[in-house]
C-alpha positions as a printed Julia matrix, in Angstrom:
85×3 Matrix{Float64}:
 34.22  -70.52  24.37
 31.08  -71.22  26.45
 32.08  -68.59  29.1
 32.45  -65.89  26.22
 29.05  -66.83  24.7
 27.4   -66.41  28.12
 29.0   -63.19  28.9
 28.08  -61.77  25.46
 24.54  -62.93  25.92
 24.42  -61.2   29.32
 25.91  -57.91  28.02
 23.49  -57.83  25.07
 20.38  -58.62  27.48
 21.71  -55.78  30.01
 22.27  -53.41  26.84
 18.61  -53.97  25.81
 17.18  -53.51  29.21
 19.26  -50.35  29.79
 18.31  -48.79  26.54
 14.83  -48.81  27.52
 15.27  -46.92  30.77
 16.55  -43.62  29.21
 15.13  -41.03  26.94
 16.96  -40.04  23.73
 17.67  -36.52  25.42
 19.16  -38.47  28.47
 21.37  -40.62  26.21
 22.42  -37.44  24.38
 23.38  -35.83  27.73
 25.42  -38.83  29.1
 27.21  -39.19  25.9
 28.53  -35.49  26.34
 29.84  -36.18  29.78
 32.6   -38.55  31.17
 30.6   -39.45  34.34
 27.04  -39.93  35.42
 27.22  -36.97  37.86
 29.37  -33.91  37.77
 30.4   -34.2   41.47
 29.48  -35.85  44.66
 27.3   -32.82  45.47
 25.38  -33.43  42.17
 24.86  -37.15  42.92
 23.41  -36.44  46.45
 21.17  -33.88  45.18
 19.92  -36.32  42.51
 19.45  -39.04  45.1
 17.55  -36.58  47.37
 15.4   -35.41  44.61
 14.58  -38.43  42.64
 11.36  -38.73  40.53
  8.26  -38.65  42.57
  9.95  -37.14  45.64
  9.1   -33.61  46.86
 11.86  -31.53  45.49
 14.23  -30.12  48.26
 16.36  -27.38  46.7
 18.49  -24.92  48.61
 20.16  -21.73  47.57
 23.47  -23.55  48.1
 22.31  -26.18  45.56
 21.56  -23.55  42.94
 25.08  -21.99  43.37
 26.76  -25.25  43.42
 24.93  -26.41  40.25
 25.78  -23.28  38.44
 29.59  -23.37  39.52
 30.04  -27.24  38.53
 27.82  -27.03  35.55
 25.51  -29.9   36.29
 23.63  -31.67  33.67
 20.42  -33.68  33.36
 16.81  -32.96  33.69
 16.26  -29.83  35.62
 14.18  -29.5   38.53
 11.86  -26.65  38.88
 10.6   -25.04  42.02
  9.17  -21.69  42.71
 11.24  -19.12  44.53
  9.01  -19.65  47.66
  9.91  -23.34  47.7
 13.7   -22.68  47.92
 15.16  -23.55  51.21
 17.23  -20.87  52.76
 19.86  -23.13  54.4
């Protein structure tokens, strides 16, 4: 019984902490999808372009994002900033 109480308390604490880390729009996006990322390419792109980092976007990223219907907060760059490779 003690094990269940401890596990429940830990789950509640984790849920409370996690709830504060996402905006309501992010929660709405995540509820609509079965996974955090659409694909491995989506995950790599998100790691490479995390908040605070200089965005690195290639034409291939744009094409892949469209074909795989990536979701989440969009990264906006000017056409001059898009890498050709």
